[in-house]
N, CA, C and O of each residue as an XYZ file, in Angstrom:
284
protein
N      94.686     -0.211    -44.643
C      93.473     -0.779    -44.469
C      93.117     -1.097    -45.331
O      92.980     -2.243    -45.760
N      92.661      0.852    -46.206
C      91.666      0.392    -46.949
C      91.819     -0.502    -48.183
O      91.003     -1.254    -48.717
N      93.386     -0.147    -48.560
C      94.358     -1.164    -49.949
C      93.553     -3.150    -49.367
O      93.110     -4.138    -49.951
N      93.744     -2.820    -48.292
C      94.022     -4.437    -48.158
C      91.959     -4.973    -48.624
O      91.518     -5.950    -49.231
N      91.371     -3.979    -48.083
C      89.343     -4.162    -47.837
C      89.603     -4.583    -49.246
O      89.316     -5.754    -49.495
N      90.111     -3.827    -50.255
C      90.130     -2.898    -51.633
C      90.554     -4.713    -52.752
O      90.230     -5.275    -53.798
N      91.464     -4.893    -51.525
C      92.199     -6.486    -52.054
C      91.777     -7.878    -52.303
O      91.936     -8.728    -53.179
N      90.878     -7.700    -50.621
C      89.807     -8.949    -49.904
C      88.218     -8.105    -51.007
O      87.241     -8.721    -50.584
N      87.812     -7.285    -51.876
C      86.933     -7.780    -52.223
C      86.877     -8.112    -54.005
O      85.907     -8.528    -54.639
N      88.220     -7.782    -54.507
C      88.302     -7.623    -55.695
C      88.827     -9.350    -55.380
O      88.737    -10.085    -56.364
N      89.345     -9.977    -54.102
C      89.687    -10.940    -54.998
C      88.664    -11.797    -54.602
O      88.753    -13.023    -54.673
N      87.312    -10.947    -54.022
C      85.504    -12.033    -53.641
C      84.636    -11.948    -54.971
O      83.562    -12.448    -55.305
N      85.419    -11.226    -55.501
C      84.779    -10.511    -57.108
C      85.914    -11.708    -57.797
O      85.166    -12.593    -58.211
N      86.905    -11.993    -58.004
C      87.573    -12.671    -59.270
C      86.564    -13.994    -58.436
O      85.387    -14.270    -58.666
N      87.241    -14.460    -57.712
C      86.347    -16.521    -57.447
C      84.897    -16.044    -57.637
O      84.301    -16.900    -58.291
N      84.303    -15.276    -57.401
C      82.532    -15.293    -57.619
C      82.830    -15.290    -59.112
O      82.460    -16.380    -59.548
N      83.351    -14.519    -60.106
C      83.066    -14.673    -61.802
C      83.658    -16.324    -61.807
O      83.033    -17.273    -62.279
N      84.854    -16.388    -61.239
C      85.672    -17.915    -62.003
C      84.245    -19.366    -61.403
O      83.838    -20.388    -61.955
N      83.911    -18.686    -60.051
C      82.899    -19.816    -59.963
C      81.797    -19.808    -61.300
O      81.739    -20.746    -62.095
N      80.814    -18.398    -61.406
C      79.772    -18.722    -62.550
C      80.410    -19.228    -63.788
O      79.622    -19.651    -64.634
N      81.674    -19.272    -64.072
C      82.397    -19.107    -65.424
C      81.887    -21.133    -65.338
O      81.184    -21.981    -65.888
N      82.379    -21.033    -64.785
C      82.500    -23.066    -64.827
C      80.486    -23.663    -64.819
O      79.804    -24.393    -65.538
N      80.275    -22.942    -63.748
C      78.472    -22.788    -64.453
C      78.628    -22.566    -66.050
O      77.418    -22.646    -66.262
N      79.060    -22.395    -67.071
C      78.587    -22.156    -68.341
C      79.480    -23.582    -69.037
O      79.124    -24.013    -70.134
N      80.403    -24.097    -68.438
C      81.258    -24.379    -68.155
C      79.916    -26.281    -68.245
O      79.778    -27.209    -69.042
N      79.473    -25.986    -67.284
C      78.830    -27.853    -66.094
C      77.755    -27.932    -67.039
O      77.272    -29.037    -67.285
N      77.324    -26.914    -67.591
C      75.663    -26.334    -68.726
C      76.489    -27.886    -70.393
O      75.775    -28.601    -71.095
N      77.572    -27.839    -70.410
C      77.629    -27.457    -71.477
C      77.779    -26.402    -72.758
O      77.629    -26.632    -73.958
N      78.077    -25.345    -72.176
C      78.439    -24.220    -72.998
C      79.510    -24.255    -73.253
O      79.645    -24.283    -74.476
N      80.667    -24.275    -72.594
C      81.880    -24.107    -73.117
C      82.106    -23.239    -74.293
O      82.804    -22.243    -74.478
N      81.092    -24.101    -75.214
C      82.419    -23.547    -76.538
C      81.340    -22.471    -77.459
O      81.722    -21.995    -78.528
N      80.449    -22.277    -77.090
C      79.014    -21.320    -77.881
C      79.801    -19.971    -77.379
O      80.560    -19.798    -76.425
N      79.235    -18.927    -78.577
C      80.024    -17.608    -78.275
C      79.103    -17.068    -77.315
O      77.874    -17.003    -77.289
N      79.833    -16.769    -76.687
C      79.589    -14.900    -75.419
C      78.228    -14.464    -75.713
O      77.422    -14.847    -74.865
N      77.699    -13.718    -76.746
C      76.763    -13.549    -77.305
C      76.038    -13.931    -77.510
O      75.080    -13.226    -77.194
N      75.557    -15.547    -78.309
C      74.732    -16.172    -76.707
C      74.175    -16.720    -75.639
O      73.073    -17.014    -75.174
N      75.980    -16.780    -75.268
C      75.525    -17.419    -73.627
C      74.390    -15.723    -73.106
O      73.245    -15.648    -72.660
N      75.295    -14.770    -73.409
C      74.491    -13.742    -72.874
C      73.079    -13.648    -73.025
O      72.241    -13.796    -72.136
N      72.880    -13.377    -74.277
C      71.552    -13.833    -74.447
C      70.008    -15.294    -73.767
O      68.991    -15.213    -73.079
N      70.577    -16.157    -74.340
C      70.531    -17.093    -72.672
C      70.500    -16.283    -71.793
O      69.776    -15.332    -72.086
N      70.933    -16.218    -70.882
C      70.997    -15.753    -69.494
C      69.858    -14.418    -69.675
O      68.815    -14.282    -69.036
N      70.347    -13.592    -70.634
C      69.114    -12.022    -70.734
C      67.465    -12.972    -70.209
O      66.776    -12.943    -69.190
N      67.377    -13.791    -71.615
C      66.277    -14.225    -71.534
C      65.543    -14.843    -70.371
O      64.358    -14.737    -70.058
N      66.324    -15.376    -69.922
C      66.184    -16.823    -68.678
C      64.977    -15.255    -67.130
O      63.827    -15.062    -66.735
N      66.406    -14.670    -66.935
C      66.208    -13.390    -66.742
C      64.992    -12.567    -66.710
O      64.338    -11.899    -65.910
N      64.987    -13.002    -68.242
C      63.158    -12.493    -68.086
C      61.788    -12.926    -68.411
O      60.734    -12.486    -68.869
N      62.393    -14.150    -67.889
C      61.000    -15.692    -68.051
C      60.461    -15.827    -66.817
O      59.284    -16.005    -66.502
N      61.997    -15.669    -65.761
C      61.591    -15.707    -63.935
C      61.172    -15.175    -63.278
O      60.913    -15.406    -62.097
N      60.853    -13.562    -64.459
C      60.573    -12.686    -63.182
C      58.893    -12.127    -63.004
O      58.593    -11.342    -63.903
N      58.137    -12.311    -62.330
C      57.454    -12.904    -61.991
C      56.440    -14.763    -61.538
O      55.393    -15.023    -60.945
N      57.505    -15.597    -62.225
C      57.009    -17.242    -62.527
C      57.413    -18.336    -61.989
O      58.131    -19.226    -62.446
N      56.703    -18.171    -60.579
C      57.589    -19.070    -59.236
C      57.757    -20.345    -60.144
O      58.539    -21.230    -59.797
N      57.107    -20.431    -61.175
C      56.761    -21.644    -61.532
C      57.787    -21.938    -62.147
O      58.436    -22.890    -61.713
N      58.293    -21.181    -63.418
C      59.065    -21.028    -64.018
C      60.413    -21.406    -63.471
O      61.240    -22.094    -64.070
N      60.595    -20.719    -61.885
C      62.089    -20.221    -61.300
C      62.143    -21.563    -60.682
O      63.284    -21.922    -60.388
N      60.943    -22.606    -60.343
C      61.283    -23.432    -59.304
C      61.337    -24.246    -60.578
O      61.988    -25.249    -60.288
N      60.994    -24.302    -61.770
C      61.667    -25.846    -62.623
C      62.828    -25.261    -62.462
O      63.387    -25.662    -61.441
N      63.510    -24.359    -63.138
C      64.307    -24.567    -63.677
C      65.664    -25.172    -62.267
O      66.626    -25.926    -62.408
N      65.240    -24.561    -61.225
C      66.076    -25.035    -60.161
C      66.049    -25.843    -59.969
O      67.104    -26.192    -59.438
N      64.888    -27.121    -60.134
C      65.845    -28.021    -60.021
C      66.244    -28.437    -61.017
O      67.229    -29.169    -60.921
N      65.908    -28.280    -61.845
C      66.811    -29.433    -62.936
C      68.332    -28.271    -63.203
O      68.996    -28.031    -64.211
N      68.419    -27.780    -61.800
C      70.482    -27.437    -61.764
C      70.442    -27.556    -60.993
O      71.611    -27.639    -60.616
N      69.281    -27.762    -59.529
C      69.827    -29.338    -58.320
C      70.062    -31.155    -58.936
O      70.672    -32.212    -58.778
N      69.180    -30.527    -59.598
C      69.666    -31.764    -60.545
C      70.997    -32.057    -61.365
O      71.482    -33.181    -61.230
N      71.357    -31.539    -61.842
C      73.268    -31.613    -62.393
C      73.421    -31.202    -61.376
O      72.667    -30.275    -61.672
N      73.896    -30.807    -59.622
C      74.532    -30.374    -59.168
C      74.822    -31.867    -58.141
O      75.773    -32.305    -57.493
N      73.200    -32.371    -58.484
C      73.495    -33.809    -57.854
C      74.207    -34.820    -58.201
O      75.026    -35.410    -57.495
N      73.869    -35.083    -59.472
C      74.852    -35.834    -59.926
C      76.579    -36.023    -60.279
O      77.291    -36.923    -60.725
N      76.737    -34.838    -59.873
C      78.522    -34.367    -59.815
C      78.663    -34.647    -57.545
O      79.661    -34.430    -56.858
N      77.399    -35.110    -57.105
C      77.635    -34.948    -55.421
C      77.977    -33.376    -55.307
O      79.191    -33.433    -55.113
N      77.750    -32.455    -55.309
C      78.325    -30.781    -55.028
C      76.582    -30.730    -54.629
O      76.064    -29.677    -54.258
């Protein structure tokens, strides 16, 4: 039983990572260096902490991008 749970958890983790990678592709950043991508994400994380206006702005951009694909 524990093996099944571990397998399920690993599959869920893998699926999540694949989906997150898809976001990188969707953003047009597929061919950028990993260090640049990580830097962008760290910078964004710092900027949105405690800044609801910035968070709202970025959510709107993302929602629009998803809307253009019908997702």
